Every structure is written in structure tokens, then in C-alpha cells.
C-alpha positions, 0 to 999 in steps of 0.5 A: 500500500502506497498512500499517494498524495493527499487531496486538498479535501483530505488536508481539511479533514485530517487530524494529527493521527491521520497525518502521522499514519500517512507520513509514517507509512510513506516513510517506511515504504520509501525506506530512504531519504529524499535527496538529489544526486550525491548530496545528503541535503533533503528535499520535499520531492525529487526526480525519483518520485521520492518525498520527505515527510512534509513533501508527502502531505503536499497535494500533487497539484500544489507542489512547486519547486519554490517550496524546496529548501524551506522548513515548515515555518518558512513554507508557511510564510511562503504560502502567504506570498503571491502566487501562493496566497489563495485557493488550495495553497491557503488550505495547505498553509492552514494544514501546516499551521495546525500540524506544525509540531508533528510535521517538524518532528516527522521531518526531523526523523526523515532528515536526521535519523538513519532510515533503518531506525525510522520505525523506532523514531516514529514510535518515539514521535507517536508516544511523545505526541500521544498518537497510536502506533498501529500503523507501524505494526501494520506496515511491518506485518504487511512487509513481513508477509511480502518479505521484509526489506533488508533495511529493517532487519536491524531496527529494534521495534521491527524484529524482536 
């Protein structure tokens, strides 16, 4: 299951648990950082079709390369400027404001934690924000059924 990009309507409807579920499944399925070339600098999106934690919640129709290189706060500020100051961009800005702390934590997991440790780091984020971790177990179960990728064999929360 690959969650795909949310719609603008989903951004309006999602609560923190749904944001966590979407981003967690996305990151675990992708299993690597979204970077460009040999650089370790993370991007919202890249040419390989990968996304970082925040890039995964930007509806496809709203993504713009001008968003790259921004943290959550800078992205919210960008979305107040033209041509991003209306329509779906306003919904995206409000979504980012409503879930800023969670998105910053998820972005930190993507950018700073070794991907093999993402399951454990995501559990830590969920517990600190009082969110359910069922999505992580569901991903692991589905992955084990389909053959657990080698990248997860060292993660403490995945295989005990």
C-alpha cells in the first residue's frame, strides 16, 4: 500500500493521527531519504518520485519547486506570498499551521535519523505526541508477509 498524495479535501479533514499514519507509512515504504544526486541535503520531492515527510502531505497539484529548501515555518510564510496566497495553497498553509509540531518532528526523523531506525523514531514521535502506533505494526506485518526489506532487519521495534 502506497498512500499517494493527499487531496486538498483530505488536508481539511485530517487530524494529527491521520497525518502521522500517512507520513509514517510513506516513510517506511520509501525506506530512504529524499535527496538529489550525491548530496545528503533533503528535499520535499525529487526526480525519483521520492518525498520527505512534509513533501508527502503536499497535494500533487500544489507542489512547486519554490517550496524546496524551506522548513515548515518558512513554507508557511511562503504560502502567504503571491502566487501562493489563495485557493488550495491557503488550505495547505492552514494544514501546516495546525500540524506544525508533528510535521517538524516527522521531518526531523526523515532528515536526521538513519532510515533503518525510522520505525523506532516514529514510535518515539507517536508516544511523545500521544498518537497510536498501529500503523507501524501494520506496515511491518504487511512487509513481513511480502518479505521484509533488508533495511529493517536491524531496527529494534521491527524484529524482536
